[in-house]
C-alpha positions as MATLAB code, in Angstrom:
seq = 'XXXXXXXXXXXXXXXXXXXXXXXXXXXXXXXXXXXXXXXXXXXXXXXXXXXXXXXXXXXXXXXXXXXXXXXXXXXXXXXXXXXXXXXXXXXXXXXXXXXXXXXXXXXXXXXXXXXXXXXXXXXXXXXXXXXXXXXXXXXXXXXXXXXXXXXXXXXXXXXXXXXXXXXXXXXXXXXXXXXXXXXXXXXXXXXXXXXXXXXXXXXXXXXXXXXXXXXXXXXXXXXXXXXXXXXXXXXXXXXXXXXXXXXXXXXXXXXXXXXXXXXXXXXXXXXXXXXXXXXXXXXXXXXXXXXXXXXXXXXXXXXXXXXXXXXXXXXXXXXXXXXXXXXXXXXXXXXXXXXXXXXXXXXXXXXXXXXXXXXXXXXXXXXXXXXXXXXXXXXXXXXXXXXXXXXXXXXXXXXXXXXXXXXXXXXXXXXXXXXXXXXXXXXXXXXXXXXXXXXXXXXXXXXXXXXXXXXXXXXXXXXXXXXXXXXXXXXXXXXXXXXXXXXXXXXXXXXXXXXXXXXXXXXXXXXXXXXXXXXXXXXXXXXXXXXXXXXXXXXXXXXXXXXXXXXXXXXXXXX';
ca = [
     -14.932   37.992  -40.102;
     -11.651   40.035  -40.518;
     -10.879   42.666  -43.064;
      -8.131   41.664  -45.561;
      -6.238   44.640  -45.016;
      -6.084   43.965  -41.160;
      -4.757   40.446  -41.868;
      -2.462   41.565  -44.168;
      -0.704   44.147  -41.557;
      -0.821   41.213  -38.651;
       1.230   39.150  -41.286;
       3.923   41.663  -41.777;
       3.547   42.429  -37.764;
       3.965   38.751  -37.330;
       6.792   37.860  -39.914;
       8.633   41.070  -37.863;
       7.997   39.702  -34.426;
       9.628   35.940  -35.472;
      12.873   37.934  -37.010;
      13.152   40.247  -33.747;
      11.597   39.611  -30.396;
      11.328   35.637  -30.729;
      14.742   35.034  -32.315;
      16.445   36.914  -29.831;
      14.388   35.042  -26.917;
      15.160   31.847  -28.756;
      18.922   32.846  -28.722;
      18.578   33.513  -25.050;
      16.698   30.700  -23.776;
      15.561   27.705  -26.680;
      12.192   26.036  -26.475;
      12.193   22.850  -24.315;
      11.665   20.620  -27.083;
      11.663   20.696  -30.845;
       7.932   19.632  -31.099;
       5.168   20.257  -29.340;
       1.861   17.560  -29.890;
      -1.347   17.213  -28.657;
      -2.225   14.086  -26.919;
      -3.360   12.365  -30.549;
       0.266   13.329  -31.756;
      -1.198   16.269  -33.744;
       1.568   19.420  -34.047;
       0.523   22.508  -32.136;
       1.849   25.920  -33.499;
       4.297   28.214  -31.509;
       1.448   30.827  -31.495;
      -2.147   31.318  -32.851;
      -3.719   34.620  -34.381;
      -6.835   35.543  -36.621;
      -4.542   34.202  -39.644;
      -5.234   30.977  -38.306;
      -9.079   31.044  -38.632;
      -9.083   34.104  -41.427;
     -12.002   32.104  -43.091;
     -14.152   31.965  -40.003;
     -17.794   32.895  -40.824;
     -19.088   33.977  -37.404;
     -22.801   33.061  -37.549;
     -22.391   29.675  -39.820;
     -19.086   28.407  -37.574;
     -20.080   29.853  -34.078;
     -23.507   31.188  -33.707;
     -24.599   32.008  -30.434;
     -25.050   29.421  -27.620;
     -28.463   27.628  -27.775;
     -28.911   28.342  -31.494;
     -27.436   26.545  -34.567;
     -24.752   25.302  -35.432;
     -24.535   24.982  -31.325;
     -20.665   25.227  -31.401;
     -21.174   27.570  -28.304;
     -23.332   25.110  -26.837;
     -26.959   23.835  -26.617;
     -28.310   25.883  -24.111;
     -28.423   29.640  -24.191;
     -27.812   30.101  -20.405;
     -25.504   26.756  -20.417;
     -24.721   25.988  -16.560;
     -25.363   29.875  -15.556;
     -28.995   28.165  -14.956;
     -28.157   24.602  -14.221;
     -25.177   22.813  -13.784;
     -24.671   19.708  -15.037;
     -25.741   15.912  -13.641;
     -22.998   14.489  -11.595;
     -23.472   11.076  -12.449;
     -20.895    8.719  -10.951;
     -20.590    5.545  -12.644;
     -21.057    2.803   -9.742;
     -21.408   -1.028   -9.380;
     -20.108   -3.774   -7.876;
     -20.484   -7.242   -6.559;
     -24.379   -7.909   -5.362;
     -27.234   -5.673   -6.025;
     -27.361   -4.967   -2.322;
     -23.832   -3.834   -2.011;
     -24.639   -1.669   -5.221;
     -27.664   -0.177   -3.629;
     -25.979    0.879   -0.866;
     -23.446    2.985   -2.963;
     -26.085    4.618   -4.575;
     -27.753    6.001   -1.542;
     -24.435    7.010   -0.370;
     -23.553    9.051   -3.402;
     -26.747   10.585   -3.553;
     -26.376   11.839    0.321;
     -23.283   13.096   -0.951;
     -24.843   15.481   -3.513;
     -24.700   13.043   -6.907;
     -27.842   14.104   -9.054;
     -28.286   10.883  -11.314;
     -27.493    7.307  -11.272;
     -24.839    5.450  -13.518;
     -25.099    1.629  -13.541;
     -22.048   -0.295  -14.038;
     -22.683   -4.348  -14.926;
     -20.208   -7.022  -14.562;
     -18.932   -8.799  -17.534;
     -21.291  -11.592  -17.077;
     -24.115   -9.537  -17.430;
     -22.606   -7.523  -20.005;
     -22.179  -10.552  -22.319;
     -25.824  -11.717  -21.386;
     -24.825  -14.599  -18.933;
     -26.553  -15.380  -15.776;
     -24.141  -16.003  -12.555;
     -24.528  -19.608  -12.532;
     -23.665  -20.495  -16.034;
     -20.191  -21.649  -16.702;
     -19.278  -18.792  -19.161;
     -19.446  -16.625  -16.082;
     -17.090  -18.628  -13.281;
     -15.159  -16.310  -11.974;
     -16.260  -12.437  -13.319;
     -19.099  -11.909  -10.782;
     -19.037   -8.306   -9.673;
     -15.479   -7.892  -10.466;
     -16.356   -4.824  -12.551;
     -20.111   -3.967  -11.751;
     -23.317   -5.426  -10.400;
     -24.273   -8.821  -11.606;
     -28.215   -8.910  -12.675;
     -29.308  -12.000  -13.494;
     -33.195  -11.321  -13.328;
     -35.804   -8.873  -12.402;
     -35.543   -9.650   -9.005;
     -31.717   -8.576   -8.901;
     -32.753   -5.259  -10.437;
     -35.777   -4.671   -7.778;
     -33.048   -5.049   -5.262;
     -30.620   -2.714   -6.860;
     -33.315    0.082   -7.130;
     -34.896   -0.692   -3.842;
     -35.453    3.213   -2.046;
     -34.793    4.828   -5.012;
     -37.088    7.399   -6.085;
     -36.833    6.715   -9.922;
     -39.551    9.425  -10.713;
     -37.121   11.796   -9.434;
     -33.472   10.491  -10.026;
     -32.458    9.963  -13.646;
     -30.209    6.480  -14.300;
     -27.853    5.778  -17.103;
     -27.189    1.971  -17.749;
     -23.814    1.002  -19.428;
     -25.053   -1.954  -21.210;
     -25.383   -3.010  -25.037;
     -25.565   -6.241  -26.710;
     -28.356   -7.187  -23.877;
     -29.565   -3.669  -23.357;
     -33.063   -4.305  -24.267;
     -33.546   -7.004  -21.600;
     -31.726   -5.114  -18.937;
     -33.958   -1.974  -19.630;
     -36.990   -3.975  -19.358;
     -36.044   -5.550  -16.227;
     -35.634   -1.574  -15.081;
     -38.821   -0.639  -16.491;
     -40.501   -3.574  -14.786;
     -38.829   -2.684  -11.451;
     -40.466    1.027  -11.838;
     -43.875   -0.163  -12.441;
     -43.752   -2.488   -9.284;
     -42.508    0.735   -7.208;
     -45.790    2.820   -9.179;
     -44.163    4.772  -11.020;
     -45.227    5.315  -14.845;
     -42.932    4.831  -17.594;
     -43.669    8.283  -18.730;
     -42.283    9.778  -15.438;
     -38.745    7.752  -15.840;
     -35.942    9.836  -17.166;
     -32.484    8.118  -17.989;
     -30.242    6.810  -20.662;
     -29.381    3.534  -21.865;
     -26.373    3.049  -23.668;
     -27.179    0.531  -26.111;
     -24.727    1.210  -28.803;
     -23.826   -1.882  -30.311;
     -21.839   -0.266  -32.957;
     -18.986    0.713  -30.867;
     -18.837   -2.532  -29.507;
     -17.864   -4.560  -32.679;
     -15.630   -1.238  -33.142;
     -13.880   -0.886  -30.152;
     -15.168   -2.690  -27.004;
     -15.819   -6.107  -27.931;
     -19.096   -7.058  -25.651;
     -20.765   -7.943  -28.707;
     -23.661  -11.317  -28.875;
     -25.515  -11.193  -31.944;
     -24.266  -10.359  -35.675;
     -24.310   -6.805  -36.537;
     -27.590   -6.700  -38.522;
     -29.909   -8.505  -35.726;
     -28.041   -6.445  -33.224;
     -29.087   -3.051  -35.015;
     -32.654   -4.278  -35.101;
     -32.765   -4.540  -31.496;
     -31.337   -1.293  -30.963;
     -33.942    0.318  -33.322;
     -36.601   -1.458  -31.271;
     -35.997    0.283  -28.075;
     -35.894    3.844  -30.094;
     -39.259    2.885  -31.234;
     -40.441    1.301  -28.120;
     -39.157    4.242  -25.845;
     -40.539    7.064  -28.021;
     -43.952    5.565  -27.607;
     -44.110    4.446  -23.978;
     -41.001    6.002  -22.449;
     -40.778    9.419  -23.672;
     -38.260   11.068  -21.425;
     -35.544    8.021  -22.014;
     -32.307    8.373  -24.326;
     -32.593    4.916  -25.785;
     -29.175    5.205  -27.148;
     -25.731    6.813  -25.784;
     -23.492    7.048  -28.674;
     -20.095    6.645  -27.364;
     -16.841    7.995  -28.050;
     -15.791    7.223  -24.642;
     -14.777    3.216  -25.504;
     -13.160    4.035  -28.731;
     -11.032    6.380  -27.454;
     -10.173    4.084  -24.221;
      -9.141    1.557  -26.856;
      -6.306    4.089  -28.109;
      -8.230    6.266  -30.621;
      -6.952    9.720  -31.248;
      -9.192   12.488  -30.547;
     -10.570   12.906  -33.974;
     -11.214    9.124  -34.501;
     -13.159    9.308  -31.231;
     -15.096   12.426  -32.793;
     -15.186   10.690  -36.538;
     -16.331    7.021  -35.419;
     -18.648    8.029  -32.656;
     -20.533   10.464  -35.071;
     -20.482    8.271  -37.828;
     -22.214    5.802  -35.766;
     -24.994    8.000  -34.455;
     -25.394    9.160  -38.150;
     -25.978    5.100  -38.824;
     -28.547    5.018  -36.064;
     -30.688    7.541  -37.700;
     -30.463    5.758  -41.112;
     -31.627    2.800  -39.564;
     -34.606    4.464  -37.712;
     -35.473    6.245  -40.627;
     -35.588    2.978  -42.858;
     -37.658    1.329  -39.991;
     -40.433    4.289  -41.204;
     -40.004    6.467  -37.997;
     -39.953   10.153  -38.795;
     -36.574   11.565  -37.636;
     -37.966   14.349  -35.595;
     -39.887   11.320  -33.696;
     -36.733    9.836  -32.003;
     -33.508   11.850  -32.956;
     -34.574   14.229  -29.701;
     -33.786   11.015  -27.689;
     -30.525   10.915  -29.063;
     -27.589   11.240  -26.538;
     -23.725   11.060  -26.823;
     -21.276   10.084  -24.478;
     -17.129   11.355  -24.954;
     -13.847   10.494  -23.525;
     -12.098   13.709  -21.482;
      -8.629   12.956  -22.297;
      -5.622   14.912  -20.953;
      -5.329   17.178  -23.687;
      -7.202   20.023  -22.191;
      -7.631   22.429  -25.359;
      -8.156   19.553  -27.737;
     -10.830   18.141  -26.109;
     -12.529   21.320  -25.538;
     -12.201   21.472  -29.675;
     -13.803   17.944  -29.771;
     -16.840   18.600  -28.250;
     -17.294   22.175  -29.944;
     -16.755   20.458  -33.011;
     -19.265   17.351  -32.650;
     -22.101   20.001  -31.882;
     -21.238   21.470  -35.202;
     -21.219   18.567  -36.995;
     -24.216   16.969  -35.517;
     -26.442   19.774  -36.299;
     -25.439   20.432  -39.992;
     -25.836   16.578  -40.814;
     -29.485   16.156  -38.742;
     -30.776   19.519  -40.567;
     -28.899   19.179  -43.881;
     -28.612   15.339  -44.457;
     -31.643   14.090  -42.663;
     -33.685   17.450  -42.818;
     -34.877   17.350  -39.447;
     -37.516   20.036  -38.830;
     -37.354   19.896  -34.767;
     -34.641   22.143  -33.485;
     -34.195   19.450  -30.869;
     -33.133   16.623  -32.920;
     -30.451   18.987  -34.227;
     -29.038   19.286  -30.750;
     -26.142   16.819  -29.496;
     -26.587   16.149  -25.746;
     -23.440   14.422  -24.215;
     -22.134   12.709  -21.070;
     -18.908   12.822  -20.279;
     -16.404   10.542  -18.179;
     -12.852   11.096  -17.518;
     -10.179    9.042  -19.138;
     -10.085    5.995  -17.301;
      -7.093    4.777  -19.575;
      -4.905    7.768  -18.422;
      -5.004    6.404  -15.037;
      -1.765    5.259  -13.647;
      -1.299    2.660  -10.936;
       1.813    4.531  -10.222;
       1.509    7.554   -7.935;
      -2.495    6.860   -7.629;
      -2.803   10.707   -6.192;
      -1.559   12.282   -8.908;
      -4.862   10.914  -10.562;
      -6.754   13.548   -9.001;
      -5.089   16.114  -10.331;
      -5.432   14.504  -13.990;
      -9.216   14.029  -13.394;
      -9.797   17.535  -12.073;
      -8.156   18.842  -15.597;
     -10.028   16.395  -17.920;
     -13.598   17.161  -15.778;
     -12.805   21.177  -16.550;
     -12.247   20.450  -19.931;
     -15.547   18.906  -20.466;
     -17.372   21.594  -18.235;
     -15.992   24.406  -20.667;
     -16.712   22.042  -23.421;
     -20.723   22.299  -22.604;
     -21.325   19.006  -21.252;
     -24.700   18.104  -19.987;
     -23.636   15.169  -17.468;
     -20.344   14.148  -16.029;
     -18.495   11.357  -14.525;
     -15.070   11.518  -12.742;
     -12.956    8.930  -11.987;
     -11.679    7.633   -8.884;
      -7.786    8.099   -8.310;
      -7.600    4.203   -7.408;
      -9.290    2.922  -10.573;
      -6.214    1.436  -11.963;
      -5.673   -0.846   -9.019;
      -9.359   -1.625   -7.951;
     -12.752   -0.505   -8.052;
     -13.278    2.881   -6.342;
     -13.483    2.773   -2.067;
     -15.871    5.018   -0.875;
     -13.177    7.880    0.103;
     -11.846    7.988   -3.411;
     -15.456    7.995   -4.787;
     -16.123   10.974   -2.373;
     -13.298   12.798   -3.653;
     -13.957   12.252   -6.956;
     -17.440   14.072   -6.616;
     -16.127   16.761   -4.627;
     -13.956   17.194   -7.722;
     -16.879   18.080   -9.811;
     -18.393   20.229   -6.917;
     -15.326   22.297   -6.451;
     -15.435   23.025  -10.264;
     -19.122   23.897  -10.301;
     -18.959   25.938   -6.871;
     -15.325   27.564   -6.808;
     -13.726   27.889   -9.813;
     -16.063   30.580  -11.640;
     -16.046   28.590  -14.973;
     -19.830   28.375  -15.128;
     -20.442   32.117  -14.819;
     -20.238   32.788  -18.365;
     -21.332   30.414  -21.610;
     -18.437   29.156  -23.882;
     -15.593   31.390  -22.042;
     -12.964   29.647  -24.691;
     -15.339   30.953  -27.595;
     -13.425   33.304  -29.973;
      -9.751   31.680  -28.772;
      -7.780   31.424  -32.055;
      -6.243   28.269  -30.736;
      -9.446   26.684  -29.586;
     -11.198   28.058  -32.958;
      -8.629   26.772  -34.915;
      -8.334   23.253  -33.260;
     -12.058   23.058  -33.529;
     -11.956   23.329  -37.201;
      -8.988   21.033  -37.668;
     -10.954   18.452  -35.425;
     -14.299   19.126  -37.961;
     -12.252   18.579  -41.176;
     -10.460   15.197  -40.206;
     -13.803   14.108  -39.077;
     -15.360   14.606  -42.548;
     -12.179   13.201  -43.818;
     -13.122   10.105  -41.920;
     -16.628   10.246  -43.070;
     -15.494    9.854  -46.721;
     -13.555    6.912  -46.142;
     -15.904    4.946  -44.250;
     -18.682    5.896  -47.121;
     -15.953    4.866  -49.612;
     -15.857    1.438  -47.768;
     -19.865    0.880  -48.461;
     -20.836    2.658  -45.045;
     -20.299    1.891  -41.154;
     -20.996   -1.977  -41.142;
     -19.179   -2.685  -44.035;
     -16.243   -0.760  -42.757;
     -16.168   -2.297  -39.396;
     -16.510   -5.883  -40.948;
     -13.676   -5.108  -42.962;
     -11.977   -3.941  -39.989;
     -11.086   -0.274  -40.791;
     -11.935    1.543  -37.692;
     -10.057   -1.286  -35.525;
      -7.082   -0.947  -37.668;
      -6.709    2.991  -37.356;
      -7.435    2.471  -33.786;
      -4.965    0.147  -33.371;
      -2.349    2.417  -35.263;
      -2.592    5.047  -32.772;
      -2.671    3.059  -29.918;
       0.732    1.864  -30.905;
       2.276    5.266  -31.814;
       0.923    6.501  -28.410;
       2.390    3.670  -26.422;
       5.722    4.183  -28.504;
       6.064    7.763  -27.628;
       5.593    6.859  -23.882;
       8.221    4.061  -24.267;
      10.611    6.171  -26.294;
      10.314    9.177  -23.788;
       8.926   11.366  -26.325;
       5.833   11.748  -24.244;
       6.193   12.248  -20.545;
       3.450   10.703  -17.889;
       4.252   11.639  -14.554;
       5.365    8.606  -12.369;
       5.403    6.330  -15.076;
       8.312    7.667  -16.944;
       9.171   11.047  -15.371;
       9.418   11.903  -11.889;
       9.293    8.234  -10.754;
       9.392    6.562   -7.274;
      10.139    3.255   -5.829;
       7.890    3.354   -3.113;
       4.550    1.260   -3.614;
       1.000    2.834   -3.940;
      -0.511    2.922   -0.138;
      -4.188    3.892   -0.282;
      -7.284    1.656    0.610;
      -8.462   -0.496   -1.657;
     -12.267   -1.659   -1.772;
     -13.326   -5.115   -0.625;
     -16.432   -6.761   -1.556;
     -18.635   -8.739    0.187;
     -16.805  -12.298    0.263;
     -20.530  -13.990    0.744;
     -21.734  -11.826   -2.312;
     -21.580  -14.858   -5.012;
     -23.266  -17.163   -2.561;
     -26.353  -15.273   -2.060;
     -26.187  -14.198   -5.484;
     -26.526  -18.065   -6.548;
     -29.289  -18.776   -3.481;
     -30.937  -15.507   -4.804;
     -31.224  -16.633   -8.560;
     -32.278  -20.544   -7.713;
     -34.950  -19.233   -5.470;
     -36.420  -17.141   -8.252;
     -36.162  -20.432  -10.678;
     -37.737  -22.626   -8.211;
     -40.715  -20.038   -7.306;
     -41.833  -19.074  -10.732;
     -44.450  -20.187  -12.961;
     -42.571  -22.335  -15.244;
     -45.355  -22.191  -17.575;
     -45.670  -18.771  -17.873;
     -41.864  -18.840  -18.333;
     -42.056  -21.242  -21.258;
     -44.904  -19.416  -22.776;
     -43.208  -16.235  -23.019;
     -39.852  -17.079  -24.121;
     -41.806  -18.894  -27.076;
     -43.691  -15.827  -27.901;
     -40.038  -13.756  -27.936;
     -38.740  -16.785  -30.247;
     -41.502  -16.401  -32.758;
     -41.240  -12.535  -32.545;
     -37.602  -12.845  -33.343;
     -38.011  -14.817  -36.013;
     -40.560  -12.355  -37.794;
     -40.515   -8.715  -37.920;
     -42.558   -7.471  -35.100;
     -40.561   -4.991  -32.359;
     -39.171   -7.330  -29.616;
     -39.829   -5.072  -26.970;
     -43.265   -6.373  -25.706;
     -42.347   -9.694  -25.691;
     -39.056   -9.306  -23.621;
     -40.714   -7.002  -21.304;
     -43.445  -10.267  -20.834;
     -40.464  -12.455  -20.238;
     -39.044  -10.319  -17.777;
     -42.187   -9.781  -15.913;
     -42.537  -13.852  -15.726;
     -38.985  -13.740  -13.877;
     -37.071  -15.343  -17.201;
     -33.542  -15.109  -16.526;
     -31.107  -12.825  -18.248;
     -29.374  -15.975  -19.922;
     -32.596  -17.579  -20.798;
     -33.839  -14.697  -22.745;
     -30.701  -14.362  -24.624;
     -30.561  -17.795  -25.602;
     -33.328  -17.281  -27.058;
     -31.933  -14.978  -29.236;
     -28.776  -16.703  -29.768;
     -30.565  -19.472  -31.381;
     -32.608  -17.069  -33.915;
     -29.844  -14.517  -34.561;
     -26.841  -16.815  -33.827;
     -23.613  -15.372  -32.402;
     -21.000  -13.020  -33.805;
     -17.512  -14.136  -34.468;
     -15.426  -11.321  -35.463;
     -13.141  -12.200  -38.446;
      -9.653  -12.203  -38.237;
      -7.958   -9.011  -39.320;
      -4.665   -9.555  -41.590;
];
């Protein structure tokens, strides 16, 4: 992109600057530290110039917004035409309490739902199962049957509001409950818009909320892809998630590499099922973390779009340009929040959200200041939502597309991210692919090493965290904390008991048996799961049938 003569002149000017102006300045005022590093511990140069991106081919590496390779964004006008979806993650206690929070957020200007489920639901247990004892509603809403889903979505216009559901191993079951609840509201399946996280590979790698072994788990994911492409065409049936990989302690480059490797693996499985890549790829979406290092995060998003577009077009021969697009949701980094001086989290979240917006996100959740202490209070979640709205309406950053494009620093960081991602791709391929690599513990080990290094940097003072190991205070936090309805558990248990007493037990048995046969065979399981849900079979009952066929996965000990 640059003339060699100009680069040579710049190189000489740079050398002269270092020997004169820079040397004099350092003698008078030394730099604050001997090293400057990113959140991922990568070194940062003092200055970036065209010499750092001398080999860049503008059209091949950047292009224009809305055009291949989409480094500068998936839409020609991006947020000049349409702001990102403001989607606050919410869910606690009973379906009634969560439904009230959803309505409150919509009244405050939220433009999409994001449903958090409690741990029992995430692991496929009903509230009344022994394994669920003590976990009711602590990290999300409990959904044990269609009745809970009906209450959760009561009064929500599902034909107008898109919904995101953070659920993985039992994703097909919870999605079936959402679909049937929508039908009962009179909403057609082809009117529904939303996203199912449904990313089981990252569960094995990072979050560990798996039930079945990898292969049957992947079969269930592909079943939802196939069913969605036929009957729920506006739904994103997988949200390939780097967020939890980052929360587990990965670097930005590891989050990028492992997330994209998972995404490409889902594509391989879809093609192996006999689906045309252009039939399902346009409905794949992604979910990334927005951590503290402002420019590193922006570079990560830009590299992600470029890599995905190239791999979909060149490796999988996708013909539809929509198959090349990486559309992604972003959530600010929960792991970066501190219990100490929690008001500081408002500033962290604002910077992280700004990075996501400048990186071209399509959807955004901003964490609340109190999340290191409890589930978000109504006040805290409103402040978090207002943070997005201030960025959207007052900051001016939405007035132009990719305002940091062309920055020598950002472009150099984008190239670095891309190179590191491909290095990881090669290592994963050498281990036999994604599933063999995760079964060998490769990704887990890489994340663990990165997390340990980051924590050591904090412990030794090499990395400063305001309020934790710098600018500390003795006084405790004094902010309001959310309190759940103390009678919620009793109400949930009573409702579940009533469902089991009043449903047609014969229909329950028949639908569960048909599901078992489908699991033993090769048919798509989704229609059978939907029938079970309509019969008010519970989440735990459906998972139990699947477990008898597929087995339960136990992670091997990593040495």
